[in-house]
C-alpha positions as MATLAB code, in Angstrom:
seq = 'MLRIEQIDISDKVDDPILNLKDFVERQESIEEYMQICKFRRKNHLKLLDKILKLEEVLSKYFWQRIDPIIYLNKLYREENLSIDSIVKKLKGIYDEVWETKYFYKISTSLQAFFKWVLNWELKNSKKSKTTQTYKSREKPIELVKKNQEEKDKRIALFLSWYIINSKPDKINFDSNIFEWFRFKYEKFIYLLENFFNISKNSYQKLLEIELWNQSFADRFNEIFKDNNIDFEISHKDIARVFEKYK';
ca = [
     -39.925   29.238   -1.029;
     -36.225   28.386   -0.951;
     -35.177   26.390   -4.006;
     -32.396   23.863   -3.417;
     -30.456   22.736   -6.463;
     -30.619   18.958   -6.851;
     -27.334   17.131   -6.405;
     -27.168   13.586   -7.693;
     -25.428   11.513   -5.041;
     -27.619    8.422   -5.201;
     -25.049    6.220   -6.940;
     -22.574    6.497   -4.073;
     -24.997    6.906   -1.175;
     -26.787    3.601   -1.744;
     -23.699    1.415   -2.272;
     -22.640   -0.827    0.643;
     -19.626    0.588    2.477;
     -17.007   -2.101    3.073;
     -13.870   -0.164    4.039;
     -12.723    3.165    5.474;
     -11.646    4.564    2.089;
     -15.128    4.055    0.651;
     -16.674    5.576    3.766;
     -14.558    8.734    3.569;
     -15.148    9.089   -0.180;
     -18.883    8.700    0.274;
     -18.909   11.277    3.061;
     -16.994   13.703    0.854;
     -19.358   13.101   -2.047;
     -22.313   14.339   -0.002;
     -20.465   17.199    1.680;
     -21.741   19.750   -0.824;
     -25.283   18.622   -0.156;
     -24.686   18.881    3.577;
     -23.354   22.418    3.177;
     -26.751   23.350    1.748;
     -28.718   21.374    4.326;
     -27.096   22.894    7.394;
     -29.310   20.963    9.782;
     -27.953   17.639    8.452;
     -24.289   18.558    8.225;
     -23.674   18.336   11.965;
     -24.588   14.634   12.100;
     -22.634   14.000    8.909;
     -19.436   15.318   10.487;
     -20.107   13.479   13.756;
     -20.280   10.196   11.874;
     -16.949   10.817   10.177;
     -15.315   11.751   13.497;
     -16.826    8.674   15.133;
     -15.483    6.210   12.566;
     -12.041    7.854   12.482;
     -11.932    7.622   16.279;
     -12.740    3.907   16.003;
      -9.807    3.531   13.599;
      -7.531    5.218   16.148;
      -8.748    3.013   19.009;
      -8.398   -0.237   17.029;
      -4.930    0.727   15.840;
      -3.844    1.379   19.435;
      -5.340   -1.893   20.618;
      -3.887   -4.113   17.873;
      -0.603   -2.195   17.509;
      -1.128   -1.895   13.757;
      -3.290    0.114   11.407;
      -6.812   -1.367   11.325;
      -9.506   -0.360    8.828;
     -12.562    0.055   11.104;
     -15.136   -0.779    8.417;
     -13.333   -3.973    7.399;
     -13.026   -4.910   11.082;
     -16.757   -4.379   11.707;
     -17.592   -6.408    8.609;
     -15.300   -9.206    9.812;
     -17.022   -9.346   13.201;
     -20.489   -9.217   11.669;
     -20.023  -11.465    8.634;
     -16.982  -13.697    9.106;
     -17.210  -14.246   12.857;
     -21.009  -14.060   12.705;
     -21.285  -12.049   15.938;
     -24.589  -10.499   16.909;
     -24.799   -6.723   16.929;
     -25.150   -6.810   20.711;
     -21.957   -8.891   20.961;
     -20.117   -6.428   18.697;
     -21.146   -3.527   20.929;
     -19.804   -5.377   23.989;
     -16.594   -6.351   22.188;
     -15.926   -2.773   21.088;
     -16.643   -1.460   24.588;
     -14.034   -3.886   25.909;
     -11.486   -2.653   23.368;
     -12.200    0.993   24.234;
     -11.763    0.193   27.929;
      -8.415   -1.515   27.221;
      -6.999    1.677   25.661;
      -8.593    3.921   28.300;
     -11.195    5.452   25.984;
     -14.623    5.975   27.532;
     -16.437    7.699   24.662;
     -17.589    4.474   23.014;
     -18.307    3.905   19.334;
     -21.916    2.959   20.135;
     -23.346    2.095   23.543;
     -26.483    0.253   22.459;
     -27.101   -2.352   19.773;
     -30.027   -0.530   18.140;
     -27.765    2.434   17.340;
     -25.077    0.207   15.823;
     -27.744   -1.641   13.849;
     -28.968    1.670   12.447;
     -25.377    2.576   11.552;
     -24.950   -0.698    9.649;
     -28.243   -0.368    7.812;
     -28.625    3.340    7.113;
     -25.027    4.601    7.046;
     -23.074    1.646    5.680;
     -26.015    0.351    3.611;
     -25.455   -3.195    4.804;
     -28.081   -5.854    4.481;
     -28.720   -7.024    8.017;
     -28.464  -10.729    8.712;
     -31.945  -10.860   10.163;
     -33.555   -9.090    7.189;
     -36.619  -10.984    6.008;
     -36.557  -11.977    2.368;
     -38.891  -14.132    0.349;
     -37.623  -17.670   -0.135;
     -38.472  -17.325   -3.801;
     -36.031  -14.471   -4.405;
     -32.699  -14.996   -6.164;
     -30.923  -13.498   -3.149;
     -32.340  -16.181   -0.876;
     -31.572  -18.974   -3.322;
     -27.960  -17.902   -3.706;
     -27.405  -17.370   -0.001;
     -25.171  -19.986    1.633;
     -26.729  -22.025    4.407;
     -25.263  -21.258    7.858;
     -23.642  -24.687    8.233;
     -21.993  -24.334    4.815;
     -20.775  -20.841    5.661;
     -19.280  -22.026    8.947;
     -17.572  -24.888    7.111;
     -16.186  -22.533    4.469;
     -14.869  -20.093    7.081;
     -13.233  -22.950    8.982;
     -11.575  -24.207    5.796;
     -10.135  -20.745    5.128;
      -8.889  -20.512    8.702;
      -7.314  -23.973    8.450;
      -5.519  -22.960    5.249;
      -4.010  -19.917    6.952;
      -2.946  -21.991    9.957;
      -1.358  -24.496    7.565;
       0.563  -21.609    5.993;
       1.793  -20.604    9.447;
       2.949  -24.134   10.217;
       4.720  -24.289    6.874;
       6.438  -20.986    7.692;
       7.466  -22.359   11.100;
       8.907  -25.593    9.707;
      10.939  -23.718    7.087;
      12.197  -20.892    9.300;
      12.740  -22.420   12.744;
      15.548  -24.622   14.003;
      14.895  -25.182   17.732;
      18.128  -25.529   19.665;
      18.701  -24.766   23.363;
      22.433  -24.269   23.028;
      22.198  -20.456   22.818;
      19.315  -20.138   25.262;
      20.066  -18.839   28.757;
      17.108  -18.998   31.146;
      18.654  -16.332   33.392;
      18.850  -13.853   30.534;
      15.334  -14.805   29.499;
      13.943  -14.097   32.987;
      15.911  -10.854   33.202;
      13.768   -9.223   30.522;
      10.934   -7.155   31.928;
       8.449   -7.170   29.039;
       6.881  -10.181   27.366;
       7.685   -8.933   23.860;
      11.380   -8.776   24.849;
      11.261  -12.354   26.117;
       9.479  -13.406   22.949;
      12.191  -11.846   20.757;
      14.847  -13.593   22.860;
      13.086  -16.929   22.300;
      12.804  -16.307   18.564;
      16.504  -15.540   18.265;
      18.073  -17.912   20.776;
      15.764  -20.900   21.045;
      14.034  -21.159   17.677;
      16.725  -19.394   15.603;
      14.137  -17.351   13.727;
      15.561  -14.234   12.093;
      13.968  -10.802   11.988;
      13.249  -11.092    8.279;
      11.668  -14.498    8.729;
       9.384  -13.225   11.501;
       8.259  -10.259    9.403;
       7.192  -12.689    6.665;
       4.311  -13.681    8.937;
       2.638  -10.453    7.848;
       2.049  -12.095    4.487;
      -0.237  -14.645    6.140;
      -3.765  -13.340    6.693;
      -4.163  -14.335   10.323;
      -5.142  -12.092   13.209;
      -2.437  -11.499   15.803;
      -4.346  -13.541   18.387;
      -4.213  -16.530   16.035;
      -0.450  -16.098   15.768;
      -0.267  -15.897   19.566;
      -2.302  -19.108   19.911;
       0.003  -20.942   17.503;
       3.179  -19.785   19.263;
       1.725  -20.690   22.669;
       1.117  -24.211   21.364;
       4.726  -24.349   20.171;
       6.001  -23.124   23.552;
       3.998  -25.850   25.267;
       5.353  -28.514   22.902;
       8.878  -27.374   23.749;
       8.219  -27.302   27.522;
       8.596  -23.525   27.665;
       6.587  -22.010   30.509;
       5.646  -18.827   28.692;
       2.513  -17.387   27.106;
       1.901  -14.380   24.853;
      -1.081  -12.385   23.595;
      -1.980  -10.537   20.400;
      -0.428   -7.379   21.865;
       2.939   -9.099   22.241;
       2.782  -10.313   18.629;
       2.029   -6.806   17.388;
       4.789   -5.269   19.535;
       7.331   -7.721   18.112;
       6.257   -6.856   14.564;
       7.019   -3.267   15.534;
      10.320   -3.842   17.375;
      11.866   -6.916   15.735;
      12.917   -5.394   12.407;
];
């Protein structure tokens, strides 16, 4: 009978995985074990390739480096999306960047990934109401309120940034030049410089505010509307300007 030397990996294997760094380190910590158990190693490597591919896809989509584990946790915990909704959202992102080999195609597979690979406690897990975990758990309405308060704080920070750094003035704005630009991010940069007088350094300071690019886009679109500017941008335009306007 083949004797396999015991390798103690329990400490790392059972911990919840909350970011890509932890995921990679955990995978590396069990690599020796997988080398011994050849039949398991194939799936182990597939999982690592799968999550690294998700990182690549998200980074292409958002035009900035995105930690895939943190992003999944945000969708599942902060935005409170169902697993089925996350699968659909990720499929949409993969389609946008012309990738057809999806992260997961069905919700049961993603649920298994959350539970058995990332060691997450699923939101629909049944727990006794007498347990300390249940008692300390925030009620849904309180959690929604807390998340909204955090979002409002970040939006307030954006508005403070805008008030300090912008000085709207049409004197240097030429609508013909504006319309001449082909890409939205170019038009956006022209508006920043020649309508709102926002410098490159000032724009880059937005990175210090923990808002998603779509939230930035929503705020700027509101500002455009207030200033009677017939123009609208998306999260991709925001990300492109972070890249180009330096």
